[in-house]
C-alpha positions in Angstrom: -1.0 -28.8 11.1 -2.3 -26.6 8.4 -2.9 -23.6 10.6 0.8 -23.1 11.7 1.9 -23.2 8.1 -0.7 -20.5 7.2 0.4 -18.4 10.2 4.0 -18.7 9.1 3.2 -17.7 5.6 1.3 -14.6 6.8 4.2 -13.5 9.0 6.6 -13.5 6.0 3.9 -11.8 3.8 3.3 -9.1 6.4 7.1 -8.5 6.8 7.5 -8.0 3.0 4.5 -5.7 2.8 5.8 -3.6 5.7 9.2 -3.3 4.0 7.6 -2.3 0.7 5.3 0.1 2.4 8.2 1.8 4.4 10.2 2.2 1.1 7.0 3.7 -0.5 6.5 6.1 2.4 10.2 7.2 2.3 10.2 7.8 -1.5 6.9 9.7 -1.3 8.1 11.9 1.5 11.3 12.7 -0.3 9.4 13.7 -3.4 7.0 15.9 -1.4 9.9 17.6 0.3 11.6 18.2 -3.0 8.4 19.8 -4.4 8.2 22.0 -1.3 11.8 23.2 -1.7 11.2 23.9 -5.5 8.1 25.8 -4.7 10.0 27.9 -2.1 12.8 28.7 -4.5 10.3 29.6 -7.2 8.5 31.8 -4.8 11.8 33.5 -3.9 12.6 34.2 -7.6 9.0 35.5 -8.3 9.0 38.0 -5.4 12.0 39.9 -6.8 10.5 41.1 -10.1 7.1 41.6 -8.5 8.5 43.8 -5.7 10.8 45.7 -8.0 8.1 46.4 -10.7 6.6 49.2 -8.7 9.9 51.1 -8.9 10.6 50.9 -12.6 10.6 54.2 -14.6 8.9 55.6 -17.6 9.7 53.6 -20.8 10.5 50.4 -18.8 7.0 50.1 -17.3 5.6 48.3 -20.3 8.4 45.6 -20.0 7.7 45.2 -16.3 4.0 44.8 -16.8 4.6 42.1 -19.5 7.0 40.3 -17.3 4.7 40.3 -14.3 1.7 39.2 -16.3 3.7 36.4 -17.9 5.1 35.3 -14.5 1.7 35.4 -12.9 0.2 33.3 -15.8 3.1 30.7 -15.5 2.8 30.6 -11.8 -1.0 30.0 -12.0 -0.6 27.3 -14.6 2.1 25.6 -12.6 0.1 25.7 -9.4 -3.0 24.3 -11.2 -0.9 21.5 -12.7 0.7 20.7 -9.3 -2.7 20.8 -7.5 -4.4 18.6 -10.1 -1.7 16.0 -10.3 -0.9 16.0 -6.6 -4.4 14.7 -5.8 -4.3 12.4 -8.8 -1.0 10.8 -7.7 -2.2 10.6 -4.2 -5.3 8.7 -5.4 -3.2 6.2 -7.4 -0.9 5.7 -4.3 -3.9 5.1 -2.1 -5.3 2.6 -4.5 -2.0 0.7 -4.4 -2.0 0.7 -0.6 -5.7 -0.4 -0.6 -4.7 -3.4 -2.8 -1.9 -4.3 -0.4 -4.2 -3.9 2.6 -6.8 -6.2 0.9 -4.1 -8.9 0.5 -3.1 -8.7 4.1 -6.7 -8.6 5.2 -7.6 -11.8 3.3 -4.7 -13.6 5.0 -6.1 -12.4 8.3 -9.6 -13.4 7.4 -8.5 -16.9 6.3 -6.8 -17.3 9.7 -9.9 -16.1 11.5 -8.5 -12.7 12.6 -10.4 -10.6 10.1 -13.6 -10.4 8.0 -14.0 -10.8 4.2 -16.2 -7.7 4.2 -13.2 -5.6 5.2 -11.2 -7.1 2.4 -13.9 -6.3 -0.2 -14.1 -2.8 1.3 -10.4 -2.2 0.6 -10.9 -3.4 -3.0 -14.0 -1.1 -3.4 -11.9 1.8 -2.2 -9.1 1.0 -4.6 -11.6 0.8 -7.5 -13.1 4.2 -6.4 -9.7 5.9 -6.5 -9.0 4.5 -10.0 -12.5 5.5 -11.2 -12.0 9.0 -9.8 -8.7 9.3 -11.6 -10.4 8.3 -14.8 -13.7 10.2 -14.6 -13.0 12.8 -11.8 -14.6 12.8 -8.4 -14.3 13.4 -4.7 -12.1 11.2 -2.5 -11.1 11.6 1.2 -7.9 13.4 0.2 -9.8 16.0 -1.9 -11.3 16.3 -5.4 -9.5 14.5 -8.2 -9.7 15.9 -11.7 -9.9 13.3 -14.5 -6.6 12.6 -16.2 -6.5 13.9 -19.8 -3.5 12.1 -21.1 -4.8 9.2 -23.2 -1.9 6.9 -22.4 -2.6 7.2 -18.7 -6.3 6.8 -19.2 -5.7 3.4 -21.0 -3.4 2.3 -18.3 -5.9 3.2 -15.6 -8.7 1.4 -17.5 -6.5 -1.7 -17.7 -5.8 -1.5 -13.9 -9.5 -1.3 -13.2 -10.2 -4.4 -15.3 -7.4 -6.3 -13.6 -8.8 -5.2 -10.2 -12.1 -6.8 -11.1 -10.3 -10.0 -11.8 -8.4 -9.7 -8.5 -11.7 -9.3 -6.7 -13.0 -12.5 -8.3 -9.8 -14.4 -7.3 -10.2 -13.0 -3.8 -13.7 -14.5 -3.5 -12.5 -17.8 -4.9 -9.6 -18.0 -2.4 -12.0 -17.1 0.4 -14.4 -19.9 -0.6 -11.5 -22.4 -0.6 -10.8 -21.6 3.0 -7.7 -21.6 5.1 -6.9 -25.3 4.3 -6.0 -24.5 0.7 -2.4 -25.2 -0.1 0.0 -22.3 -1.0 1.0 -23.9 -4.3 -2.6 -24.2 -5.6 -3.4 -22.6 -9.0 -5.8 -20.1 -7.3 -3.2 -19.0 -4.8 -0.5 -18.6 -7.5 -2.9 -16.6 -9.7 -3.9 -14.5 -6.7 -0.4 -13.7 -5.7 0.7 -13.0 -9.3 -2.2 -10.7 -9.9 -1.6 -8.9 -6.6 2.0 -8.2 -7.6 0.9 -7.1 -11.1 -1.7 -4.6 -9.7 0.7 -3.1 -7.3 3.4 -2.8 -10.0 0.9 -1.2 -12.4 -0.2 1.3 -9.8 3.5 2.1 -9.1 4.3 2.5 -12.7 1.3 4.8 -13.2 2.4 6.8 -10.1 5.9 7.2 -11.4 4.8 8.0 -14.9 2.6 10.8 -13.5 5.5 12.2 -11.5 7.6 12.3 -14.7 4.8 13.9 -16.7 4.4 16.7 -14.1 8.2 17.1 -13.9 8.5 17.5 -17.7 5.7 20.0 -17.9 7.0 22.0 -15.0 10.5 22.0 -16.6 9.1 23.9 -19.7 7.4 26.4 -17.4 10.6 26.8 -15.4 12.7 27.5 -18.5 10.3 30.2 -19.8 10.0 31.7 -16.4 13.8 31.9 -16.1 13.9 33.7 -19.4 11.4 36.2 -18.3 13.2 36.6 -15.0 16.5 37.3 -16.8 14.7 40.1 -18.8 13.4 41.5 -15.5 16.8 41.4 -14.0 18.1 43.5 -16.9 15.4 46.1 -16.0 16.4 45.9 -12.4 20.1 46.5 -13.2 19.2 49.7 -15.1 17.6 51.3 -12.1 19.8 51.6 -9.0 16.9 52.3 -6.7 15.1 49.2 -8.0 18.2 47.2 -7.5 18.4 48.3 -3.9 14.8 47.3 -3.3 15.4 43.9 -5.0 18.5 43.3 -2.8 16.5 44.0 0.4 13.8 41.6 -0.8 16.4 39.1 -1.6 17.8 39.2 2.0 14.3 38.7 3.3 13.8 35.7 1.0 17.1 34.3 2.1 16.0 34.5 5.7 12.7 32.8 4.8 14.6 30.1 3.0 17.0 29.6 6.0 13.9 29.2 8.3 12.4 26.8 5.8 15.7 24.8 5.8 15.6 24.6 9.6 12.1 23.3 9.5 13.1 20.8 6.8 16.0 19.6 9.0 13.6 19.1 11.9 11.2 17.1 9.6 14.1 14.9 8.4 15.1 14.1 11.9 11.6 13.1 12.7 11.5 11.0 9.6 14.8 9.3 10.6 13.4 8.5 14.0 10.3 7.0 12.5 12.4 4.9 10.2 14.4 3.6 13.1 11.2 2.7 14.9 10.0 0.9 11.8 13.3 -1.0 11.5 13.1 -2.1 15.1 9.6 -3.3 14.5 10.7 -5.3 11.4 13.6 -6.9 13.4 11.1 -7.9 16.1 8.8 -9.4 13.5 11.7 -11.3 12.0 12.6 -12.8 15.4 9.0 -13.7 16.0 8.8 -15.4 12.6 11.9 -17.4 13.3 10.4 -18.6 16.6 7.2 -19.6 14.8 9.2 -21.5 12.2 11.1 -23.4 14.8 7.9 -24.1 16.8 6.0 -25.3 13.8 8.8 -27.6 12.7 9.0 -29.2 16.2 5.3 -29.6 16.3 5.1 -31.2 12.9 8.0 -33.6 13.7 6.4 -34.7 16.9 3.0 -35.4 15.2 4.6 -37.2 12.3 6.7 -39.4 14.5 4.2 -39.9 17.3 3.2 -43.5 18.1 -0.4 -42.5 18.5 -2.8 -41.8 15.7 -3.7 -38.2 15.1 -6.6 -36.8 13.0 -7.0 -33.2 12.1 -10.5 -31.6 11.6 -11.6 -28.1 10.7 -14.9 -26.6 11.8 -16.5 -25.0 8.7 -19.2 -22.3 8.4 -21.9 -25.0 8.6 -20.7 -26.1 12.1 -19.4 -29.4 10.6 -16.1 -31.0 11.6 -14.4 -31.8 8.3 -11.5 -34.3 8.1 -8.4 -32.4 6.9 -5.3 -34.6 7.8 -3.7 -37.5 9.7 -0.3 -38.8 10.7 1.3 -42.1 9.6 0.4 -43.8 12.9 -3.3 -43.3 12.2 -3.1 -45.6 9.2 -1.2 -48.2 11.1 -3.5 -48.2 14.2 -6.8 -48.2 12.3 -5.6 -50.5 9.6 -7.1 -48.4 6.8 -6.0 -45.7 4.4 -7.3 -42.5 6.0 -6.7 -40.6 2.8 -10.1 -41.7 1.4 -11.8 -39.8 4.2 -10.2 -36.4 3.3 -12.9 -33.6 3.1 -15.6 -35.8 4.7 -17.5 -34.9 7.9 -16.5 -36.4 11.2 -19.7 -38.5 11.3 -18.6 -40.4 8.1 -15.1 -40.9 9.3 -16.1 -42.4 12.7 -19.9 -43.2 12.3 -20.1 -45.1 15.6 -19.5 -41.8 17.5 -22.1 -39.9 15.6 -24.8 -40.4 18.3 -22.4 -39.8 21.2 -21.5 -36.5 22.9 -18.0 -36.4 21.5 -18.7 -34.6 18.2 -20.3 -31.7 20.2 -17.4 -31.7 22.6 -15.0 -31.5 19.6 -16.9 -28.5 18.2 -16.6 -26.7 21.5 -12.8 -27.4 21.5 -12.5 -26.1 18.0 -14.3 -22.8 18.9 -12.8 -22.2 22.3 -9.3 -23.7 22.0 -9.7 -25.7 25.2 -8.1 -29.1 25.6 -9.5 -32.6 26.4 -7.6 -35.8 27.2 -9.2 -39.1 26.1 -8.2 -42.6 25.0 -10.1 -44.3 22.2 -9.7 -47.7 20.5 -11.1 -48.3 17.0 -11.7 -52.0 16.3 
């Protein structure tokens, strides 16, 4: 009776994680697309003064060189900032996803569909991403430079400490096994800390986005000022203006082509979103079916005229008594609650030397069925 409830809990948990993950993917794709469009617009504005600088005359050459050097320096600093924080933000995002995957992996491991080693591997990866963000290092997505902002460093250190606590709770929950109730203190602490860690990672990720945006805004304002000065120089020289206009048409064509590519990418993203939505709807329907089946099964067992015992085969190949229905007390004439957590041989010692315990172990491992009648006097 415990296993259907665990399976039902996992279905809802997986649905919620899929929904959160889909929203994260959509937000991240929108931000990346926005950065690409900004970079394309910036490239268009930079090309105009650079292409026109070769056509400036005499006394205006010094102004042109100053503008070009300044724009080049700003461009390089902006590119360095974007490159550094893109990998950093990606690492924080990956650490959050690894924490989510560890949560799902533990539920699978408790239900026998996964391994605890895979769960711990997800946590080690999350810890590695956070450590790389704090100290710098290589990750699968590239090299991450250590964050220099003290506020973010303190927040990352706190997340690393809480991740160690989360690892300990993961091992505690694994040791308790799949029979542990959902409302136990360990489970509540585990779920609360999981939500706290994902929220912390999300806040750090959003804060880094805002930090990059604020810094780029300053570069952008200074760059616009220099571009305005360059445009004054362009207006002075008709020949330079003609060159700049030709370059502008070329850039507009490139921007139009980029917009076409962006439309195609958006259509593909919408199609992926529809597929994900269809998958979520199917998962909801499956969960509803599991809920109804589990409720019917529980009602039948609780109201059954025959006695029913529930055993779990642990890692030591022991059948541990985990539950019973009301008819079991009435038929045996004893309170079966006192046998909770005890081996099968202590619950029914007169069967210890028979072949039935071994047959029960085979059934627990294979899922086969066996019909029998047994009277306990």
